[in-house]
N, C-alpha and C positions, 0 to 999 in steps of 0.2 A: 191202505184202508183196512181196518179190522173187520172181520166177517161177523162178529157177534158182539153183543153188549150185555153187561151184567144187569140182572133184574133183582131187586131187593127182596129179601125174605126175612123180615124182622120177626115174624111170628113162628118161624120154623121151630118145631119141638120134636126131639127124638126121644121116645119113651120106650121102656122095656127093651133096652139094648138095641134100639133102632128098628123095632118092629112096627111102630106107629109113627106116621109122619103127618104133620099138619100142612095143608096146602099153602103154597107160597103165592104171594101177590106178584104179578108182573110189574106193578107200578104202572104209571101212565105210558102208553105207547101209541103210535099212530097206526090205526087200522086202515088198510086200503080196501076199496070196493071198486069193481069194474064189471062190465057186462061181457057177454060173448064167451070166448074160450079161456077166460081168466081162471087160474087155479090159485089157491091160497096155501102157502107153506111156511115153515119156520125158517129163520135165518140159518140155523144149523138143523137140517131135517131130522137127524138122529136124536136130537135132544128135545125135551119138553119146553113149553113156553108158548107165547102167542103166535098165531099165524099172521105175522106182520109183513110177509112178502107176497106180492102178486107176481105170478110167473106165467109165461106163454111158451108153448112147446110146439115145434114144427110137427106136422103129421108124418113126414117122411123120416124124421130123425128124432125119436122119442126120448133120447138120452141127453139132449142138449136143451138148455132153457135160457130164455131171456127173462131176467128178474128185476123187479123194481121194489124198493122199500124206502122208508124215511126214518131217520133217527133223530130223536130230540137231543138237545145239547146236554152233556154231562157236567159241563162247567163253562165258565166265561171263555169266549164270547157266547152270547145267547143266540146261537144260530143253528137252526135245524138244517140237516143235510139230506138230500135226495140221493139214494144209492142206486146205481144201474150196474148190472152184472150180466155176463154170459157165463154159464157154468155147464159142466157135464156131470152126469151121475157116476159115482165111483162105487156104488153099492147097488143091490137090487137087480143084478143081471139075470135073475131067474135060474141060477145054477149054483151048486155047492161051491164052497171055497176050495177049489181044486186048481190044477194047472190051467184048465180051460177058462176059469174065471180070470186069472191073471193075464192070459193071452187076450181075452176080450177087453179087459181094462187097458192093456197096452195098446190095443188097436184103437180104442177110443181116444186115448191120449195122443196118439200119433196122427190122428185125423186132423187135417187142416180145413177149417171152416171159412168159407167166404162170407163175409158179413158187410152189408151196407144198408142204407136207409134212403127214404124218399127225400129227406131234408136234413140239414145239419143243425137244426134248432129244436128245442122243445118249448112249450108255452106253460108257464106257471100262472095259475089263476087263483088269487087270494080271496079270502072270505069277504073282503070289502069291495071286491070287483076289480081291484088293480091287477093288471097283467104284466108279465115280465118274460120276454123271450130270452132264452139262455142257449148259447152255443155249446155243443157237446162234441168233443174231439173224436169220440168213438163213432159219431154220426157223420163225420167228414170223410168222404172218399170211400174206398173199398179196403177192408182189412182182412188179412188172412190170420185167423185165430187158431192157436194150438196150445194145449196144456204144456207147461214148462217141464213137468216131471210126471211120472206115472201116478203119483198119489194126489196130484193137484185137481181140484174141482172147479176152480175159477180160472177162466181163460181170458177174461177181459173185465175191467171194472172202471168206474168213474163216479165221482161224487160231485154234486152241484149244491152250493150253498144257497139257502133261501134268504129273503130279506129278514134282517134282525127283527124279532118280535112279531113276525107274521106267519110263523111256521106251525101253527096248531091245526088249522083247517085250511085246506087248499086243494086244488085240482091240477092235474098234469095232463096236457095234451101232447102226444108224441106222433112223429111220422111213422108210416108203415116201415117195418124192418124186413130184411131179406136174409135168410140163412141158407147157404148153398142153393140160392135161386128160389127158395120157397118164400112166398110173401106171407107176412103175419101182420094183420091190421090191429094196431093197439088201440083199444077203446079209451075213452076218457077215464082217468083214474082219480078217485076222490080219496083224500086222507082226512081222518077225523080222530080225535083222542078217544081212547078206550082203556079199559083195565080188566084183567082177568085173574083167575087163580088157577094154579096147576100143581101137580105133584112133582117134586124134584127128583132127579136121578143123580146119584153121587158121582158117577163117571162123567157127568156134564158139568 
């Protein structure tokens, strides 16, 4: 599963040797909304673009996140996918880029998270009221999750295909999740199409 998707920027203009940039359009994306402890972030946090990811963070381990977002199809077949991830932060440790930073990052990557949920299914609720229960392998049983390498931020991921032609407005109902024994109740998440403009960054 790719972690990011390209957003079109047909109006991008670099003038005066790159000193003036015209804002780029994200194109249509699916914006999530949820109540409670939901946070909204970008697919790649360090890069500009829409905050199309809703994430939930345990109180006891602030550097691990349960993330949910949806991606519209880029080509045939015309199927939207719901992306579920568990990630760790590899930046923002509150310390300079020193040996201590890398030691902390190595400690995070070596940590084995116990992950399980209250149920093995999620419920998709479409705009026409149709409902579809989807099994999620990540929600089945108990998983011990760990980063594969020191620079990895994604420690688990899964994608769920929506009904063809039904993936522009929908809701997702998920079971409560547990990360190292801490319960996180996931509120109802609603997705709807949106469009924004942002200033591009060359390194992204």
